[in-house]
N, C-alpha and C positions, 0 to 999 in steps of 0.2 A: 342303426341304419336308417333312423328318419330324416336326415340331411339329404338323402338320395333324391328325395322328390322335391327339392328346394327350388329355387329359380335359377336355370343353367346359366343366365346371362349376369348373375350376381358375381362381382371380383372377389368376393371375400368369401365364396363357398369353401368348403375344404377340398384337399387335394384328390381324395376319394371320389366325392361325389363330382369333380370336373372330370375324372376318368370315366367314372359310370356314364355320365352325359355326354362325353366325347364317344363313346361306345355306342350308344344309342344313337345319336345323331350321324355318324359317320356310316353305321350300317343302314338307317334310313335313305342317305343319299346313295351308297351302293346299290340298294334295292331298286331306287327310282331310276337310276343310270341303266341298270340290268332291265328293267321292265321296258323303258322306251327302247333299247336295243333290241328287243324282240318284237315291236310291232311292225307291221309289214311295209306302214307308210314311212317314208325315209324322212329324216331330218335335214333340214336345207344344209348343214355343216357335216354331214356324213359323209359324202363324195369328197369334199374338198380335204377334208382330213384324209381320206384314204389317198388321193393323189399326192399330199405332201409324204405321207408314208412309204408310198410307192417310190417317190423320186429319190429320198434317203436308202431306199433299201429295195431296189428295182428286182422283183421276180423274173429274173433273167430266164431264157427258155434253155435247158440243160440238154445234154445228152441223152440221160435218162429219159426225160420227157419226150424226145423225139424218138427214142427207140420204142417208147410205149406205145406212142400213135402209129409207129410203122408196125408194131409185131403184133399189137393187141387189138388195133381198130381199124374198121374199114367204113370210109365214107363214100355215100352213095348221093350225088347230086341230082335233086328233081328239079333244078332251076330251068333245064331246057325242054324243049319240045312238050309244051302245055297243050291241052286241048281245050275248047270252047264247050262248057257244059251250061244247061239249062238252070238258071236260078229261079226258084218261086218264091212269090211274095206272099203266098199262102197255098194250102194244099192244092187249089184249082186254078188260081191264077199266076200265070208266068210273069218274072220280072227280067227278061233279058238274059244273056249269055255272060258268062265269065270264064277265064283262062284258069284251069286248074290242072295239077300233076294227071298225066294220063293214068287212071286206076286200072286199065286192062294191062299196061306194061307194068304196072306196080304189082298186080295180082301175078302176073308171070315171074316175074322175080321172087316174090314170096312163097309160091308154089316151089320154086328151085330152092331155097332155103329150107323150107318146110319138108323137104323129101328127104333131106340128110339130118335135120336137127343137129347140126355140129357146131352150131353157134353158140355163143355166150349170152347175148343178149341184144335186141332189137329194139332201138329208139327210133320209132316210126314217126318222125316229127312233122305229120301230114294231117290237115284239119279235115274232117268228115263232117261237113253241118248239113242238118236235116234239109235246109233249103235249098240244097245243090244236088243234081242228079245226074248221073251218067249209066249209060248201058253196062252192065255188068256188076253194078254196085252189089247185089244181093250175093254175089258167089264171091266177091272180094273180102265183105263184111263176115261170113260164114268163116273162110278161111283165116281171117285176123281172129276173131272171136274162139277158133279151135287151137290156135297157137300157145305154146308155152314162151314165157320169157320175152314178151312183147309189151311195149306201152306206147299209146298215142295219147295226144293233147286233147282237154275239152275245148271246143271250139269259141273259145270267148265266152261272149252273151249268148250265143247261138245255143242250139239243140244238138246233141247227138245225133246223126245219121239213123242210127239203128240201136235201140236198147242193148242189143247183144255186145255191144262195144264198151259199155260202161265198166265192165269188169277189166278192161284193159286200159282203161283213160286215167290220167293225171292232170292236174292243174297246171296251166302254163302261163299264167300270168303273173305282173307283179304291181305293186303300188306306186302311185306318182301324186306328186303334189304342184300346186301353182308355182312353187318355189323350186322344186327339182322333178323334171319330167323324164330324166334318164333313168336306166337302170342302176339301180343301188341296193337293195334288200331283196334277197330270194325268200319267198314263202313257201316253208315246207308244209303249210297245211293253209288254206283259204277258204272261208264260208264252209266249214265242215268237210270239204274235201283234200284228200291227200294231192300232193305235188306228184308231179312224173318223177322227181327225184327220189321222192319217199316211197314211190311205187317200185321203182326198179331197186331200192334198198330192200323192202320186205320180200320180193319176188326171189334175190340172190342170195339173202341171208338166211331167208326163211324165219325172220325175226317180225313178229308182229307189233307195232308200235300202238300203244294202246292209249286212248284219248277218254278224258273225262272234262267234257266241256271244253273250255281253253287251255286246259292242262293235258301234256302228253310225256308219255315214258317210254324209254328203251332203256330198262334198267335206271338211268337216272333220269333227272327232268329233262326233257328237250325242247330245243328252241322252236317258239312258234315260226319265226323266220331269221334269216341270218345275214350278214354283209359276208360276201363270199371274198376269200382270199384264193385266187384261181390257182388251181394245181398245174393246170395246163393253160400256159399263156396263149393267147390269140396269135396265130401266124397263118395269114391268109393264104401266102404263099407256098407254104409248106402243107396246108391241107388240101389244096388245089393240087399239087403233085399226087397226093396219096388218093386222089378223089376219083370215083368211076362214074360217069354220066349217066343217069338213066333216062334214055331217051329212044326214040326210034332208030337213030343211025348206031348207038351202041350194041340196043339189041339185034339188029340186023348184021353187026360186024362180030357176032357171036361172044359178046359178053355172058351172057345166059348161059351159053354152052362151055365158057371158059371155067364158070363157077361149077358146073358141073363134074368136068374134066379133073380140075385141081381141088380136091377136096381141102387140103391145107388152105387154100385161100379165104375160108371163111369159118375154119375151124378154130373154136375156144377165142373168137372174135365179138368185140362189141361192135355191131354194125349200127352205124347212124346215117339214118336216110332223111335228109332235108334239105332246104334250100340254102346253100352256102353262099349265095352271090346277094340276094336283095333282103333275106330275112337278118338283118343285122340291127344291133341294139349298142347305144353309148354307153360305155361304162368307164370307171375311172383309168382303166387300161386301154382306153381306147375302144373302137367297134368290135364288137364280138357277134357271133350269130346265135341265135335261140337255142339252137341245138346243142352247142358247145356249153352255152350257160348252163343248161339243164344237164349236161354230162358231167360238169365241174360241180354242180351241186351234189352230184350222187357221189362223186370221188369224196367231196368233203364229208358226206355222211359216212363213207366207209372209213373214213380216217378218223370218225367219231367226234368231228367237230360241230354235230347237231346237238350234241350234250352239252349241257352248261359245264364248265370247268370249274371245280370247286378250288383248284390250285390258282387259277387267273382271279378268282374273286376274292380268296383271301389276300392276294397280293393288292388289289384295287382297293379293298376295305382297310387294309393296313395303313397305306397313303393316305387316305383320307380320313383315318382316325388321327394321324400326327398332324395334319394341317387343322382338323377340328379343335384337338388339344390345344395347339398353339393360339387358336384363335379365341377360345375361352378364357386361355391364360394370359392372355395379351402380350405375347412374347413375340412380336413382330414389327417391323419396321413399317408404319402405315403407308408411306410414300411408295414402296416399290413391293411390298408384300402381293398386292394385287397381280402382279408380274410373275411371282415366283410359282406359285401353285399352278397355273396353267403349263408353266414350262416343265416342271416335275411330273404332271399328269400326263401331258404330252409324252414325255420321254417314257414312263411307266407304260402306258398305252401303246406306245411304239415297239416296247419290248414284248408286248402280249401279242401285239399285231404279227410279230414275227413267229408266233406260235400259234397264228390263225384265230386269235381272239381280238375282236373288235369293239372298244368301248367308246360311247363319245365324249372326248375330251371337254369341248364348249359347256355340254350340259352338267358335268362335274364342277367345271370350274364356275360357271355361274350360279349354283347353289351353294357352294363355298362362299361365293362374294355376297351372296344374299344372307347369310350367316353372319360374315363380318359387318355388313352394313347393320344388320341388327343387332350387334353386340356394341357398336359405335353409337348407335341410336340409344341404347339403354343407358350407356355411360354418360351419354350427354342429355338426357332426358330433362334434367331439371334446366338446365339453359335453353333448351327448345321450348318448355313451356314458358320460362320467364318471357323469352322472346315473343312468343304467340300472345300473352298477355298484355304487352306493352302497348 
């Protein structure tokens, strides 16, 4: 087996050595692609790739999706009837007033839910920053801290209004670059903290995701971040029809008493409380509310897509091995081979996309192209050296 460690670019190495080098190189490329698919910062090609995949096989809203949203979800829109709350530049220096969700109304609604405890889960997508205060905050925070199955977002770069809320909070941020400022990748973990989706998953499954530095495990290795294939496509009109407005008018028109009178209205439902008008983010499927992005990320985890798929990785590696071996064997037409592997890799990645696995086609193609150029340079090294010496 001494020939196993010879130069992989040598065209005269034995076939077994070429196979061994092809296995090693293709495995390395597959691991690099997997690692880059896991970082929370999007690569500039990610969104474009997804848009093309979605055009080829659009994720159309199904009757099952509509039935799930109608029967299992309740949307509470906090967009209307804001109140002006004092914002503090420091503990003693005020910094003007800012419109926020009326927390007194919010407490009244949460009291109604907590009195029955028949809901499945509450996604309270409302920020509670330390710098913003409203009368009655202490009672609201006591209530939230005492409730089961509820998650709130960390307030961006700010601090939580009360330390008691920390056990109920999850990260609700995503990475951007100067090349890609839209939402592309959802981080399940960010700066050592779990996301809102990860907290929902742990609360409802009673399974703890174990973390060891940058590695996370839930039976299998868990992704640090993922490109979501949305199970519930965005439909603003349909969500609007299912929404109940949390506002003074709706409260006074007996919205709360309606919930108290009709227990089935909240029984076993996911209750999504958020701004369904202004809190919108650009995705490859169009704009979507932050609340729905977080909920789709949770559904993706419930479907097991937060774990690495061994089958998908083997399929990707198998295709990369085939191309790598052909490059080392020199069994390709140099004039058109450069267009062949992006096409086939794109096809394979499209198939994997239909099973909610997303890998970067352009990155894999680029690495194969670098390998091919390296082989060509090695084959022509004598000519290149001779020309440089002329």
